[in-house]
C-alpha positions in Angstrom: 96.2 92.8 34.2 98.4 95.9 35.0 95.5 98.0 34.7 93.6 96.0 37.3 96.6 96.0 39.6 96.8 99.9 39.4 93.2 100.1 40.3 93.6 97.7 43.3 96.6 99.7 44.5 94.8 102.9 44.3 91.7 101.6 46.1 94.2 100.1 48.9 95.8 103.5 49.2 92.5 105.6 49.3 91.0 103.0 51.6 94.1 103.3 54.0 93.8 107.0 53.7 90.3 107.3 54.7 90.9 104.7 57.5 93.8 106.8 58.8 91.7 109.8 58.5 89.1 108.3 60.4 91.5 107.2 63.2 92.9 110.9 63.5 89.3 112.3 63.7 88.4 109.8 66.3 91.5 110.6 68.4 91.1 114.4 67.7 87.4 114.3 68.8 88.4 112.2 71.8 91.0 115.0 72.9 88.5 117.6 72.2 85.8 115.9 74.5 88.5 115.0 77.2 89.6 118.7 77.3 86.0 119.7 77.3 85.2 117.8 80.5 88.3 118.8 82.0 87.5 122.4 81.5 84.1 121.9 83.0 85.7 120.0 86.0 88.0 123.2 86.7 85.2 125.6 85.8 86.9 127.2 82.8 85.7 127.6 79.3 87.1 125.4 76.6 88.7 128.5 75.0 90.5 129.4 78.2 92.0 125.9 78.8 93.0 125.6 75.1 94.7 129.2 75.1 96.4 128.1 78.4 97.8 124.7 76.9 99.0 126.8 73.8 100.7 129.5 75.8 102.3 126.6 78.1 103.5 124.5 75.1 104.9 127.6 73.2 106.9 128.8 76.0 108.6 125.9 77.8 110.7 126.3 80.5 114.3 126.9 79.0 116.6 126.0 81.7 118.5 122.5 82.0 117.1 122.3 85.6 113.7 122.9 87.2 113.9 123.4 91.1 111.4 123.2 93.8 111.7 124.1 97.3 109.0 122.1 99.4 108.1 123.4 102.8 106.1 121.0 105.1 103.9 122.5 107.9 102.9 120.1 110.6 99.9 122.2 112.0 97.6 120.3 114.5 94.4 121.5 116.3 95.0 124.5 118.7 98.6 124.8 117.3 99.2 127.5 114.9 102.8 126.9 114.6 104.5 128.1 111.3 107.7 126.0 111.8 108.7 124.1 108.7 109.3 120.5 109.9 110.1 119.4 106.2 112.5 121.4 104.0 113.2 119.5 100.6 114.8 121.0 97.5 113.6 118.8 94.5 115.7 119.3 91.2 114.6 117.9 87.8 117.0 117.5 84.9 115.3 117.7 81.6 118.1 116.0 79.7 118.6 112.9 81.7 115.0 112.7 83.2 116.5 112.1 86.6 115.6 114.1 89.8 116.9 114.7 93.3 115.2 115.1 96.7 117.7 116.8 99.1 116.6 117.4 102.5 118.0 120.2 104.9 117.7 119.5 108.7 115.2 121.7 110.5 117.7 122.1 113.4 120.4 123.8 111.1 121.5 126.9 113.0 121.8 130.2 111.1 124.2 132.3 113.2 123.6 135.6 111.2 119.8 135.5 111.7 120.0 134.0 115.2 117.5 131.0 114.5 117.0 127.7 113.1 116.2 127.5 109.5 112.7 125.9 110.4 111.7 129.2 111.9 112.5 131.2 108.6 109.0 130.9 107.2 107.3 132.0 110.5 109.6 135.3 110.3 109.0 135.6 106.8 105.2 135.4 107.3 105.3 138.3 109.8 107.2 140.6 107.3 105.0 139.4 104.2 101.7 137.6 105.0 101.1 137.2 101.4 104.4 135.3 101.1 106.3 134.1 104.1 108.4 131.8 101.8 110.7 134.4 100.4 113.0 134.4 103.4 113.5 130.6 103.4 113.9 130.8 99.5 116.7 133.4 99.9 118.4 131.5 102.6 118.5 128.0 100.9 119.6 129.7 97.7 122.5 131.2 99.5 123.3 128.2 101.3 123.3 125.7 98.2 124.3 128.4 95.7 121.5 127.3 93.6 118.5 129.1 92.2 114.9 128.0 93.2 112.0 128.2 90.7 109.2 127.6 92.9 108.5 127.2 96.5 105.6 125.1 97.7 104.1 125.2 101.4 102.4 121.9 102.0 100.7 121.2 105.0 100.6 117.6 106.4 96.8 117.4 106.4 96.9 118.3 102.6 99.4 115.4 102.1 96.6 113.1 103.7 93.9 114.4 101.2 96.3 113.9 98.1 96.9 110.4 99.0 93.3 109.7 99.8 92.6 111.3 96.4 95.0 108.9 94.7 93.3 106.0 96.5 96.3 105.3 98.7 100.1 104.9 98.1 102.3 101.8 98.5 105.3 102.4 101.2 108.1 100.2 102.0 108.7 100.2 105.9 112.4 99.5 106.4 112.1 98.6 110.1 109.3 97.6 112.5 108.5 100.2 115.0 106.0 101.4 117.7 105.4 105.0 118.7 103.6 105.0 122.2 103.6 109.0 122.4 101.9 109.5 118.9 99.7 112.8 119.5 95.9 112.5 118.9 94.7 115.3 116.6 91.7 116.3 118.8 93.4 119.4 120.6 93.4 117.6 124.1 97.1 117.0 124.3 96.5 113.2 124.6 98.6 110.5 123.0 97.9 107.1 121.5 100.0 104.2 120.2 100.7 103.5 116.6 102.9 100.7 115.1 104.3 99.8 111.8 105.5 96.3 110.4 108.3 96.0 108.2 107.6 95.5 104.5 105.4 97.0 101.7 102.3 98.2 102.8 99.2 100.2 101.0 98.8 103.2 103.1 95.6 105.5 103.2 95.9 109.2 104.1 95.9 108.7 107.8 98.3 106.0 107.9 100.8 107.7 105.7 100.4 111.0 108.0 101.2 108.9 111.2 104.2 107.3 109.2 105.4 110.8 108.6 104.9 112.4 111.7 106.0 109.7 114.1 109.2 110.7 116.0 109.0 108.9 119.7 109.7 105.3 119.0 112.2 103.6 121.3 113.7 102.0 118.2 116.7 103.9 117.7 116.7 103.4 114.2 113.2 105.3 113.9 113.0 107.4 116.9 114.6 110.5 115.6 114.5 113.4 113.3 116.7 111.9 110.6 114.5 108.9 110.5 111.5 110.9 110.1 112.9 113.0 107.4 113.6 109.7 105.5 110.1 108.5 106.2 108.8 111.8 104.8 110.6 111.5 101.5 109.5 107.8 101.1 105.9 109.0 101.2 106.7 111.8 98.8 108.4 109.2 96.5 105.2 107.0 96.8 103.1 110.0 95.8 105.4 110.4 92.9 105.1 106.7 91.8 101.3 106.9 92.1 101.1 109.9 89.7 103.8 109.0 87.2 103.8 105.0 87.2 100.3 104.3 87.8 98.8 106.4 85.1 95.3 104.9 85.2 93.9 108.4 86.8 95.0 110.2 83.5 92.0 108.4 81.6 89.6 110.2 83.9 89.3 113.8 83.1 87.0 114.4 86.1 90.1 113.1 88.5 92.5 115.0 86.5 90.6 118.1 87.1 90.1 117.3 90.8 94.0 116.9 91.2 94.6 119.9 89.2 92.5 122.0 91.5 94.1 120.6 94.4 97.8 121.4 93.3 96.7 124.9 92.1 94.2 125.9 94.5 94.7 124.2 97.8 98.4 124.1 98.0 100.0 127.4 98.1 103.0 128.0 95.7 105.2 131.1 95.0 104.9 131.9 92.1 101.4 130.4 91.5 101.2 127.1 89.6 98.7 127.7 86.7 97.8 125.4 84.0 100.0 127.4 81.6 103.2 127.0 84.0 102.5 123.2 84.4 102.2 122.7 80.5 105.3 124.6 80.0 107.2 122.0 82.2 106.5 119.6 79.4 110.2 119.2 78.5 110.7 117.3 81.8 108.5 114.6 80.8 111.4 112.4 80.9 111.2 112.5 84.7 108.1 110.2 84.3 110.6 107.4 84.0 113.7 108.9 85.3 116.0 107.8 88.1 115.4 109.2 91.9 118.3 110.1 94.1 118.1 111.2 97.5 120.6 113.5 99.4 120.8 114.9 102.8 123.3 116.9 105.0 124.9 114.3 107.5 125.8 115.2 111.0 127.0 111.6 112.0 130.1 109.7 111.0 133.5 110.6 109.5 131.8 112.1 106.3 129.6 114.5 108.5 129.2 118.1 107.2 127.3 119.1 110.4 128.2 119.0 114.2 125.7 119.2 117.0 125.8 122.1 119.4 123.7 124.3 121.8 122.4 127.8 121.1 124.4 130.1 123.5 121.1 132.2 124.1 118.3 129.6 124.8 120.2 126.3 124.9 118.6 125.0 122.2 119.7 121.9 120.3 121.1 122.9 117.0 123.1 121.6 114.0 126.1 123.8 112.7 128.4 123.5 109.6 131.6 121.6 110.5 134.5 124.1 111.1 131.8 127.1 110.1 132.4 125.6 106.5 129.3 126.3 104.4 131.2 126.0 101.3 131.5 122.3 101.6 127.7 122.0 102.0 127.0 123.7 98.7 129.8 121.6 97.1 128.3 118.5 98.5 124.7 119.5 96.9 126.2 120.1 93.6 128.0 116.8 93.6 124.3 115.2 94.1 122.8 116.9 91.1 121.0 114.5 88.8 
């Protein structure tokens, strides 16, 4: 009886071991095949991809925080402007999994350089055509007293393409508004009328682009630069949600490859985002389920850190630190860290 029981136990043990081994082989084979298809999609050999993954995993980002400076260029046909209408600092915390989106107003005046902050990329590009972001990065680090790890230059048309690649994004419109002076993208200078209704909507790339660009609404809550900045962050968050919450695209190696090429080849980043660098961010995986926090430097109300003014040379509308106190701005930023 005992002998039979022992034999049965051994059979169950070995049967379970074989079953488990089969599952591991199946999963392992699936991973190899998935990465093989991904390698083909990005036109790299399997060996190159595995080497990059290994190097990235073996050398993870060591600091508690990972910071990106995102510069948005709103270029249109017959318009070669290099002004950065969007300036957002993104800070991720690997310990909490939380992250911050902190906006700097494009009209922030830099008296030492005699220009607005949104013109720094233009001047930086003149000094270094290969990387015009260095000047913006240096100044943002100086203002916020915070290191920037990566700088990303994102054109609005690229945002449109990304959203279409993702199959659209869900965006919450806080207030219904109409813009009767929205510029057409045909180089003629003509305008058209666009409208948005309050509520949650699925936007394709074109609609999201209109939502981000609009600034001429008669609705006082939406017809200003502050409102536009908030709408831009809404779209950034909607893209984040699509990438990290709706993970269905992850099971498609061809789509993953397409998105990888978009982020690493079409979008300019300094230093360049490679597969190895992206894998090195794995300690920040908590961000996939982390809490989002938004911050901006206010120029309205009792808590305003900025005051409006005029540039003495050209009479431009500008924003200046209240009582010329830059320290309060950096202190406020540090208070918002995730």
